[in-house]
C-alpha positions as CSV (number, residue, x, y, z in Angstrom):
1,X,82.8,107.3,114.0
2,X,82.7,104.1,116.0
3,X,86.0,104.1,117.9
4,X,86.0,100.3,118.8
5,X,85.3,99.3,115.2
6,X,87.9,101.7,113.9
7,X,90.6,100.4,116.4
8,X,89.5,96.8,115.5
9,X,89.9,97.6,111.8
10,X,93.3,99.2,112.3
11,X,94.7,96.3,114.3
12,X,93.5,93.7,111.8
13,X,94.8,95.8,108.9
14,X,98.1,96.2,110.5
15,X,98.4,92.6,111.2
16,X,97.4,91.9,107.6
17,X,99.9,94.2,106.3
18,X,102.6,92.8,108.4
19,X,101.9,89.2,107.2
20,X,101.9,90.4,103.5
21,X,105.2,92.2,104.0
22,X,106.7,89.1,105.7
23,X,105.7,87.0,102.7
24,X,106.7,89.5,100.1
25,X,110.1,90.5,101.7
26,X,110.9,87.4,103.6
27,X,109.8,84.6,101.3
28,X,109.5,86.0,97.7
29,X,112.3,88.5,97.8
30,X,114.7,86.7,100.2
31,X,116.7,85.1,97.5
32,X,117.1,88.4,95.8
33,X,118.3,90.1,99.0
34,X,120.7,87.3,99.4
35,X,122.4,88.1,96.1
36,X,123.2,91.7,97.6
37,X,124.9,90.7,100.9
38,X,126.9,93.9,101.1
39,X,123.9,96.0,100.8
40,X,121.5,94.0,103.1
41,X,123.5,93.4,106.1
42,X,121.9,94.1,109.5
43,X,121.1,92.5,112.9
44,X,117.8,90.5,112.8
45,X,114.9,92.5,114.1
46,X,112.5,91.2,116.7
47,X,108.9,90.6,115.6
48,X,107.8,92.9,118.3
49,X,109.1,95.9,116.6
50,X,107.5,95.0,113.3
51,X,104.2,94.4,115.1
52,X,104.3,97.9,116.9
53,X,105.1,99.7,113.5
54,X,102.4,97.8,111.8
55,X,99.7,98.5,114.4
56,X,100.6,102.2,114.4
57,X,100.3,102.4,110.6
58,X,97.2,100.3,110.6
59,X,95.3,102.3,113.3
60,X,96.4,105.6,111.7
61,X,95.1,104.5,108.3
62,X,91.9,103.2,109.9
63,X,91.2,106.5,111.5
64,X,91.7,108.3,108.3
65,X,89.5,105.7,106.5
66,X,86.8,105.9,109.2
67,X,86.8,109.7,109.0
68,X,86.4,109.8,105.3
69,X,84.2,106.6,105.0
70,X,81.4,108.2,103.1
71,X,83.8,108.9,100.3
72,X,84.5,105.3,99.5
73,X,82.4,102.6,98.1
74,X,80.9,100.2,100.7
75,X,82.8,97.1,101.8
76,X,86.0,95.4,100.2
77,X,86.1,97.5,97.1
78,X,86.0,100.8,98.9
79,X,88.5,99.8,101.4
80,X,91.0,98.5,98.7
81,X,90.6,101.8,96.7
82,X,91.4,103.7,99.8
83,X,94.4,101.5,100.4
84,X,95.6,102.0,96.8
85,X,95.3,105.8,97.2
86,X,97.0,105.8,100.5
87,X,99.8,103.6,99.2
88,X,100.8,105.9,96.4
89,X,103.1,108.0,98.6
90,X,104.9,105.1,100.1
91,X,105.3,103.6,96.6
92,X,107.2,106.6,95.4
93,X,109.1,107.0,98.6
94,X,110.9,103.9,97.7
95,X,112.8,105.6,94.9
96,X,114.9,107.5,97.4
97,X,116.6,104.3,98.1
98,X,118.4,104.1,94.7
99,X,119.6,107.6,95.2
100,X,120.6,107.2,98.9
101,X,122.2,103.8,99.3
102,X,125.3,103.2,97.3
103,X,124.8,100.0,95.2
104,X,121.0,99.8,95.7
105,X,119.6,98.3,92.5
106,X,117.1,100.6,90.8
107,X,114.7,97.6,90.0
108,X,114.4,97.1,93.7
109,X,112.9,100.5,94.1
110,X,110.2,99.4,91.8
111,X,109.9,96.0,93.7
112,X,109.7,97.8,97.1
113,X,107.2,100.3,95.9
114,X,105.0,97.6,94.4
115,X,105.2,95.6,97.6
116,X,104.2,98.6,99.7
117,X,101.3,99.3,97.3
118,X,100.1,95.7,97.5
119,X,100.4,95.7,101.4
120,X,98.3,99.0,101.7
121,X,95.6,97.7,99.3
122,X,95.4,94.6,101.5
123,X,95.2,96.6,104.6
124,X,92.6,98.9,103.1
125,X,90.5,95.9,102.0
126,X,90.6,94.5,105.6
127,X,89.4,97.8,106.8
128,X,86.6,98.0,104.2
129,X,85.5,94.6,105.4
130,X,85.4,95.8,109.1
131,X,84.0,99.3,108.4
132,X,81.6,98.3,105.8
133,X,80.0,101.7,105.3
134,X,76.3,102.4,104.1
C-alpha cells in the first residue's frame, strides 16, 4: 500500500464528499429544511468542523479501499462501486432519524440516505481515480 497516495486519495475524497454534501444539504434541500423550522434549529457550524470530519471519513475510507484495492475494478468504476457498498450502512442509518426525532418527516430519511449514498459514490470515484489499481 502506498501511504502517500492513500492519504492523498482520502483527503481529496473527503473534500469531494464535503462539497457534495454542501450542495445537496445547503442548496438543494435548504428550502425543505426551511419548512421545518422547529425541527432544524441549531447554531451555525464552522466549516473547520465539517472539514475535519470529512477528512477523517475520507482517509478512513481510503485506507480500507487501498487495502482491498485488488477486489475492485480499476479506476473510476471500481472506486464508485466501493463507494456504493461503503455507503449502504450510512444510507440505512438515516432511518433512525424518523424514529428518534419528534416530527422528523419519514421522507427526509430517504432523502438523507440517498444523499449519503451519492456522497459516498462520489468519494469512492475520486479514490478510484487516484488509486487506479492494476
